[in-house]
N, C-alpha and C positions, 0 to 999 in steps of 0.2 A: 340450512338448519341454524337456529339461533344458538349462540354460545350460552354457557351457563350464566355468565355475568349479565347478559341481556334478559334471560329468563328471570333471574333474581330481581332485576330492575323493574320487571313488569308485575311482580307479585305485590298485592296491597300491603301496606306497611302498618301492622298493628302496633299498639303501644308496647314498648319493651322496656325492661329495667335498664336504666341508663348508667353506663360507666362514667361518661362525662358529657355534659350538655354543650360545653364549648371548651376551647383550649385552656382557658384560665382555670377551669374547674378542677383540673387534675393536679394542680400545684399542691393542694392539701393532701393528696394521696401519696406523696413522697417520691414522685417520679422525676421532679426537676433536678434533684441532686444525684440521680442514679448514674454513677460512673461517668460524670461529666468530664469535659475537657480539662486537663490540668493547666494551671497558669503557666507552667514552665514549658508547655507544649509537648508533654510526654504523649506518645502515641499508644493506642490501645494494644498493638501487637506486643510491645514490651511489657505492658501492664496486664496483658491477657484479658482485656475487658472490652465490651461493646457499649458505646455510649447510648443511653436512652434520653439524654438531656434534650436533644433536638426535637423530640416528639411533642413537646408541650411548651407553651408560652408561660413564663413565670407570672404569678399573680402579683399585683402591686400591693404595697402595704395598705392596711385597712385605713380608709378615709383619705388615701393619697390622691384620688381623682374624683371628679364629679361624675354624675350620671351621663352628662353630655360627652365628657372626655372618654368615659368608658365605652359609650356607643360608637364614638368616632374610632377608637382603637380597635374595636371589634370588627369594624368594616374597613380595615386598613387596606386590604388588597382584594380585588375582584378575581374571579376564576380565570379570566383571560389575561390577567396582568401579574403572573407569578414569577416570570423570569426577570432577574435584576443582577447586574454585576455586583459583587459583594461590597465593593467600595461605595456604591451608589444606592445600596438597598435602603428602603424606608424602615427596615427592621434593625434596631440597634444591635441585637445579638449577631446578626449576619455580618454587619460591618466589623464588629469585634472579631469575628471568626476570620475574616479576610486579613485583618491586621496581624492576627496570630500566625496565620500561614506565612505571611510576608516576613515576620520576625524570626520564625523558627524553621521555615521550609528551605528548599534548595531547588535550583534550576536543573532539570534533568539533562539538558543539553550540556551544561557546564560539567556535570558529573562525567559525561562521556569524554570530554576534552581534558585529559589529564596532563599534569606537568611532566617535565623530563625526569623528576624524581619519583614519579608514580603516584603522587598525591593528587586527589581531585581538587581542581581549582573551581570551587563552587561559589555562586553568588545567590543572593536572596531573590525569590520570585516576585519582582515588583510589577511585572507586566501582566495585566489581566486578559485572559483569553476572551475575545468578544463573543465566541460561540457558547462557552459554558459559564462565563462569569467569574471563574476562580482565578486567583493569581497563580499562574503556572510556570512562568519563565522570567528570566532576568531582563529580556529585551524582546522586541518584536522580531528581530532577526533570528534569535534562537527559537522563538515560537514557530516561525514559518519553516524552519529547518527540521522541526521535530515531527516527522511523519507518523511515528508511533502514537503520539498524542492525538493527532487528527483522526487516525483510523481506529484506535482502540479505546482511548480514555475519554475523549471529549463528550461523547454521547452520554456516558454514565454520569459524568460530572454535571452536565446540564440537567439530567433527570434528578440528581441529588439537590441541585440548586432550586428547582421548582418545587420539589417535595418539601424542602425545609421552609420555603416561603409559604407554601400552602398551610403547613401546620401552625405557622405564626400569623396567618392572614386575619385571624379574628372570626372566621366563619364558625358556625356550629358544626362540630365534628360528629356527625351522625353515624359514621362508620364505627365509632366506639360504643354505640348502643348495642350491646350483645344480647343474643337470645338467652332465655332462661332454660329451665329443665326440658329435656327432650321427651316427647311422647313415647311411651313404651313400644308402640307399634311401628315407629319410624326407624328405619335402619340408616346408619351413618356410613357414608362412603369415604374411606381413607386413601383414595388413590392420589390425590393432590389437593392443593388449597382450593381450587375452583370447585371441584365436586364436593369437597368437605363442606365448604361454606354454603353451597346450594342445599345439600341434604340436611345441614344443621340449621337452616333457616336464618342465615345472616342477611336479612332483607335490605339492610342499608348499605351493602357493598355493591356499588354500581359503576366502578371504574377501576382501572389498573392501579391508579394512585392510591385509592382507598384500600385495596388489597395489600399494597406495599406497606402502608401505615400500620394496618392491623397485624400483618404477619410478623412485624418486628417485635411486638410484645407477646403475641400468642405462640411464637415458635417454641417457647419453653414448655408451657403446659400441654400443647398439642403434640409435640414430639414425644413426651412421656406417654400420653394417651394412645398415640398411634403404635407405640411399642408394646403396650400391655393389652390393648383391646383384642377381643376375639376376631375382629375383622382387620387386624393389622396388615399393612402392606408388606411386612417382612415375613416371607414364607420360605419354605424349602426351595421354591423355584426362584426366589429373588434374594438369595444371599444368606438365609438362615441355615445354620449347620445342624446336623443331627443332635449335637450336644446343645445347641441353642434351642432346638425344639423341646428337649427335655426340660431345660430351665423355664421356658415360657409355659409349658404344660403345667408345671408345678404352680407357677404364679396364677395362671388362669383357672386352675382347679380351686384355688382360694377364692378368686372372684366369683366363680360359679357357686361355691358354697354360700357366699354372701347373697347372691341372687335367690337361691332356694330358701334361705332363711328369712326373707323379707316379711313373710306373713306369720312367722312364729316368734312371739315375743321372747320366749325362753332361749331360743337359738340366737336371736339377735343379741341378747345380753352376753352370750358366750363367745361372740365373734372376736377373732384376733384382727386388729386393723392391718391394712396394707401399709407397710412402712417404706417410704420412698426417700432415700438419702441423696441429697444434691451436694456433692463435695466440691470444695474450691469455689463456693457460691459467690457471685458478684452481682451483676445486673439482675439475674433471675431472682435473687433474694430481695431486691429493692422494688419489685413490681407491686402495684396495689394488691393486697391480699386476695380480694375477691376476684381478681383475674383467674386465680386457680380454681374458681368454681367451674370454669369451663372444663377442667379435667374431671371434677367431681360429677358434673352432669353426664359425662360419657361413661362413668362407672357408678351409676346412680345408687346402687345398693351396697357399695363398699365403703366402710369407714376408712378414711385415708389420713395418715399422718406424714407430712412432708418435713424432713429435717434438713435445714440449710446449715452446712458446716463449712467453716473457712475463716481465715483472719479478716476477710473483707465482707462478710455476710451482713454485718451491721456497720453502717457508714462512719459513725463517730463513737468515741469513747463515752459520750454523754448518754447515748441511747442504751437502754437496758432491756429492751424487749426480748423476751425469751419464748413466749408462746402466744399465738393469736388464734382464737377460736373463730373460724370464718362461718361455719355452719355446724349443724348437729353431726355431720359426717366428714367434716374437713377441718383439720388443725395444722397450722404452720408453726414449726419450732425452730429456734435459731440458737446456734452454738458458735461463738466466736473463738476459733482456735483450730488446730490441726486435728484431723480425724485420728491419726495414729497416736496422738497424745490423749485423746478422749474416748478411745474405743470402748473402754469398760463402762462408760456412761450409757452405751447403747446395746451392749451384749446382754444375752446371747442372740445370735443371728439364725434365721431360718430361711432357707432358699424358697420356701413356700409363701412367705409373707414379706420378705425383704428384697429390695432391688436398689441398685446404685446408679446414679447418673452423674457424669462429669462433662459439663458443657464447655467445650473448647479449652481444655485444661493446660495444654502445653506440657504434657507428661515428659517428653524427651527433649524439650528445648533447653539450651544451655543455662538460661537464667532461672529456670524452675525445676530442672531435673532432680537436683539434690533434695528439694523439698518434697517431691512426689515419690521418690523411691521407697521410704518407709511406709507411706500410705498404701502404695500398691502391694507391698508385702502383706500388710494386714488385710487388704481387700481380698487377696487370693486365699487367705486362710479361712475366710467366711464361707467360701464355696457358693456365694450368691452371685446372681447375674450382675454384670457391670456394663453399662452402655456409655460411650463417650462420643463427642462430636469434634469437628474441626472447622476452622474458619474458611478453609479452601482445600483443594486437593493436596497441595504441597505441605500445608500445615498438618493435615491428617496423616499423610505418608510418613512424616518425621516421627510422629507419635507411635504409629504402628510398627515401624522398623525398630524404634527404641524398645518397645515392649517385647518384640521377638528376640532382640539381643539380650536384654536383661532378665526376662522371665519366660522365655520360650519353652523351657522344659517344665515349667510349673503351672502353665495355663492352657486352657482350651479356648478356641475361638467359638463364639456363639453367633456372631453376625459378621460376615465379611465386609470390609470397608466399602461404602457406596454413598451415592448422593442421597441426602435426606429429603423426601418429598415435602417436608414441612419446615424446611429452612426459611429463614427470613428472606424476603424478596428485595430487601434494601441492601445496597453496598455502602459500607462505611469506609471513608478514606482517611489516610494518615495526615496529620498536621505537618509533620516533618518531611513527608514524601507522599505526594498525591498519587504516585504510582503504586503505593502499597494500599491494598484494600482488603476488606474482610466482610464475610457474610455470616451472621450468627447461625451456627448449627448447619453449615453448608453440607457436611457429610457426617455419617454415623457408622459406628462399628461396636461390636460387643465381645466380651470375654469373661472368664471366671476362673477360679482356681481349679487345677486339674483334679479330677476324682479318680482314685485308684480302685479298681475292681479287686475284691478279695477272691483269690483262687485257691482251691483245695488241692493238695498234692495227691 
């Protein structure tokens, strides 16, 4: 039996609205600065952010290159020539990344070999692994002795190497030509990425690498859609609690009202929009706005307002964007600040129309716990559904245990912690330690403030 990906590859390719015609076209959409690597080598686990910078090649200044030079740069790498050691890469950004790892990284074998005082005697990773192309160890001897690297890490690093070279190869990135509105009679399957992309007519996805590229940016809008949609993969049989069913029924009742009102102009004018609050927003707020049309297409009759709230939702102090109208049914709104400080800008809240998402927030991590405590207090008071994700199982487990410790008596679980079928399929590796990795929205769980039943004596 053919796989979904092969079936997709065999479908004729109609013209589709293009997100980007080639790698350089996306620079103007604001992705090249999205949570990029810090000059000081700060890793995203401490910053609680996933870098989207590697997805796109920066555009050169206007007039900086001739047509011939542009054509040569666009055909820099062929599909069979994507693996290169970082130090010898034809891509400048990849060579700089290698130097950054060498300057701020550490040899894992050295970490194991501690001094008599108990302090790690670490050295910079100046030796490049010939199998993955990353500078991983201080010497060939330490590389050969590291069995964990050979058995567990090397394959993923090589995959990351070829993926990043592919994105910068200059080829036309047809996988980013996304489908437009869904036909009403077509049912979307939310089982996993493969079946979703097949039933949603992503006809330009024809390889595992293409799926990895696309999943990294679509994990945010599709995770939201998969949670709210009537065909959600999260059911009573797969982790949804009875309290979770109550919250989701309320939200889906509003979505159903939007569907029923689509042919009545008076009812359309009276509709209350579905308000989706993304708290602690970082990379998800810096995506091209029309990427969120993929969410709107899956809830085609619902007016949707997405509120990005957090101190990092707008990258620079010079940017003053507050509202972007993407379509007649989709608006993106930005508020740079903490939710608990600005809650009265958004009140009142209604569990039938309002839902919160926290993408890899680090609620209970030492560096961010104090900042999240007042926000969680206010969230629980709204009695609205809250869904959060984690980079990996350990990251999610820390947040869940912290919530139970700090707010266990004040909250109900809506969705038990589990793997997210719409997690990014890319692994992001730390600059300071290549053994540390993260997957955007790897797992998901849900909660809300406890509702107390009124009992008569």
